[in-house]
C-alpha positions as CSV (number, residue, x, y, z in Angstrom):
1,X,-8.6,18.4,-1.5
2,X,-9.7,14.9,-0.5
3,X,-8.7,13.5,-3.9
4,X,-5.2,14.8,-3.3
5,X,-5.0,12.9,0.1
6,X,-6.3,9.7,-1.5
7,X,-4.0,9.7,-4.6
8,X,-0.8,10.5,-2.7
9,X,-1.5,8.2,0.2
10,X,-2.2,5.0,-1.6
11,X,-2.3,2.3,-0.3
12,X,-2.8,3.7,3.2
13,X,-5.8,5.9,2.4
14,X,-9.5,5.3,2.0
15,X,-11.8,6.6,-0.7
16,X,-13.0,10.1,0.1
17,X,-16.3,10.5,2.1
18,X,-18.1,13.7,1.4
19,X,-20.7,15.7,3.2
20,X,-23.4,17.1,0.9
21,X,-25.9,20.0,1.1
22,X,-28.6,21.0,-1.4
23,X,-28.1,24.5,-2.7
24,X,-30.8,27.0,-3.5
25,X,-30.7,25.8,-7.1
26,X,-31.7,22.3,-6.0
27,X,-28.2,20.9,-6.8
28,X,-26.1,18.9,-4.3
29,X,-22.8,20.4,-3.3
30,X,-19.9,18.8,-1.4
31,X,-19.4,21.0,1.7
32,X,-16.9,18.9,3.5
33,X,-15.1,15.6,3.3
34,X,-12.6,13.3,4.8
35,X,-10.2,10.5,3.9
36,X,-9.1,7.9,6.4
37,X,-5.3,7.4,6.7
38,X,-3.9,4.2,8.2
39,X,-1.2,5.4,10.6
40,X,-0.6,2.1,12.4
41,X,3.1,1.0,12.6
42,X,4.2,-2.1,10.8
43,X,4.9,-4.6,13.5
44,X,8.5,-5.8,13.7
45,X,9.7,-3.7,10.8
46,X,10.8,-0.1,11.7
47,X,12.2,0.5,8.2
48,X,8.8,-0.3,6.7
49,X,7.1,1.8,9.3
50,X,9.4,4.7,8.4
51,X,8.6,4.4,4.7
52,X,4.8,4.2,5.5
53,X,5.0,7.4,7.6
54,X,6.8,9.2,4.8
55,X,3.8,8.3,2.6
56,X,1.3,9.4,5.3
57,X,3.1,12.8,5.7
58,X,3.0,13.4,2.0
59,X,-0.7,12.4,1.8
60,X,-1.6,14.7,4.7
61,X,0.2,17.7,3.1
62,X,-0.8,16.9,-0.5
63,X,-3.6,19.5,-0.9
64,X,-2.6,22.9,-2.0
65,X,-3.9,24.3,1.3
66,X,-3.6,21.7,4.0
67,X,-6.1,22.2,6.9
68,X,-5.1,22.4,10.5
69,X,-6.3,18.7,10.8
70,X,-4.1,17.8,7.9
71,X,-1.1,19.4,9.5
72,X,-1.8,17.6,12.8
73,X,-1.8,14.3,11.0
74,X,1.5,15.1,9.4
75,X,3.0,16.1,12.7
76,X,1.8,12.8,14.3
77,X,3.2,10.9,11.4
78,X,6.5,12.7,11.7
79,X,6.7,11.7,15.4
80,X,6.1,8.0,14.4
81,X,8.7,8.4,11.6
82,X,11.3,9.6,14.1
83,X,10.5,6.8,16.5
84,X,10.7,4.2,13.7
85,X,14.1,5.6,12.6
86,X,15.4,5.5,16.1
87,X,14.2,1.9,16.6
88,X,15.8,0.9,13.2
89,X,19.1,2.5,14.2
90,X,19.0,0.8,17.6
91,X,18.2,-2.6,16.0
92,X,20.9,-2.2,13.4
93,X,23.5,-1.3,16.0
94,X,22.5,-4.3,18.1
95,X,22.9,-6.5,14.9
96,X,26.3,-5.1,14.3
97,X,27.3,-5.9,17.9
98,X,25.8,-9.4,17.5
99,X,23.1,-8.7,20.1
100,X,20.2,-9.1,17.8
101,X,19.1,-11.6,15.1
102,X,19.7,-10.8,11.4
103,X,16.7,-9.5,9.5
104,X,14.0,-12.1,9.1
105,X,14.6,-13.4,12.6
106,X,12.4,-12.8,15.6
107,X,11.6,-9.2,16.5
108,X,13.9,-7.6,19.1
109,X,12.4,-4.9,21.2
110,X,14.9,-2.1,20.9
111,X,13.5,-0.4,24.0
112,X,13.7,-3.3,26.5
């Protein structure tokens, strides 16, 4: 489960962290785990943020049976994806009108 998150989410995921218990046979068994996923937007680049959120969504839903927490992460990433797409569309429309600098220029806050 955790390996699936990590592999699909690169480079935005951490290595898995496992919780271990010793079984009646004296062996250690992983009984839980987690992978950290970087969900921070990429400042000034809504297109890059959208692409990152696509990777985050895929990583969250990568296991065969995503947990409720996995599904919540995917939903939050979808919300950020939609916001980034809206910001990119607004910025592109402003550029077409000549109201915003071309790419590579200073960031324009599309919500101002």
